[in-house]
N, C-alpha and C positions, 0 to 999 in steps of 0.2 A: 504495501500498500505505500503508497507516493506522499509523504506530507506537503500539500500545500498553503498550510498556514491558518485554513478558517475550515471551519466546520461545513460550508459549503460549498467550498474547491473539494474536499476530501472524498464529499457524498459523489459530487459529479465525477472524480476520478475513478470512484469505485463503479457508479451504473455502468461509465464508458467503458470500464476495464471487463466488466459483465455484457455489456451489449455485445463487444466484440468478441468471446467468447459463444455465447449464443447464436451471434449471425455467422461465425466460422465454423469450421471443421468441426472444431471442439464441440458446437452447439449440438450437431448430427450422432457424432461418437456418443455423448451424454443421454442423449434420448434414446438409447440403444440399451446403455448399459443399464438407466430408472427401470424400463423395462425388465431388464436381465435380474437386476436386484430384487424385483419384487418377486423373482419366481425361484428364487438361488440365494438363499438367507446368507450362505456361506461364501458366496461372492460378496453378497453384501456387506457382512462383516470386514472382510478384506478391504475393499472400498471406501467404506465412510471415512474411514482417520485421512485418507487424501482429499476427498469432497469435502470434508467440512475440516478446514484447517484449524489450529489452537494457536493464538487468541484468533478468534473469529475477525473479521473485518470490522463487524459491527461494535465491537470492545473497541477494538483499536482508534478507529473513528470517534467512539464516543470520551475514551481515554482524552482525546487529543483536543475536542471540542471542550472537555472539560479545563483543560491546560490554557487553551487558549481565552478562557473563561465566557463562552459560549454556548456553553451548558454546565447546570448546576452539578456538583458536585451529588454523587449519589443517583444519576439521572438514568434509567433505561431505556437505552435504545437499543439495546442487542435484538431485538425482533427485526431491526435493519436486515438481517443477512437472513431470517424465515420468509422477508415478505419480499426483498428486490427482484431474486432470484425466479423466483413465480410469475410475478410481474412481467418483467421481461420477457420470458419464455414462453407465458401467453399471451403478447400483444404479437411476438413474430411469429409463431408457430402455429399457434391456434387461428389468431386473427388474420396474420398476414400480412400485420403492420408492419414499418419500420423501424430500426431503432436506432434512430438517427439524431444528429444534435438537437433538431426539434423538441425530439420527448427527451432524452435525458437531461437537457438545460434545464426544464421549467421543473421536474421532479426530482432534482436536486436542492430548489428552493429553501430555503428555512423560516423565511419570514414571507408575511404578508407583502 
């Protein structure tokens, strides 16, 4: 995770990275792996550690945002990891809509 110096910048960098992965070859491979993992618990157990890094990116982003003074200490933003990927995946793979700057930029806004 690149450190951009702001919560919004870190979110934009994270969403952009996810969008690149989903739009690229990785997205197609992951789609197949998710199906295989559902049917093979041994495979799922072996793959989960590499698919869910520690610490999660949302934790890193939250920690930095606290350091930047943009989030209060103890703020729970870890749901970022559980929501971001599926939202981008559904937009791209299910709805057939682009994961481009017009989508990523507004999605990273942290204030009205």
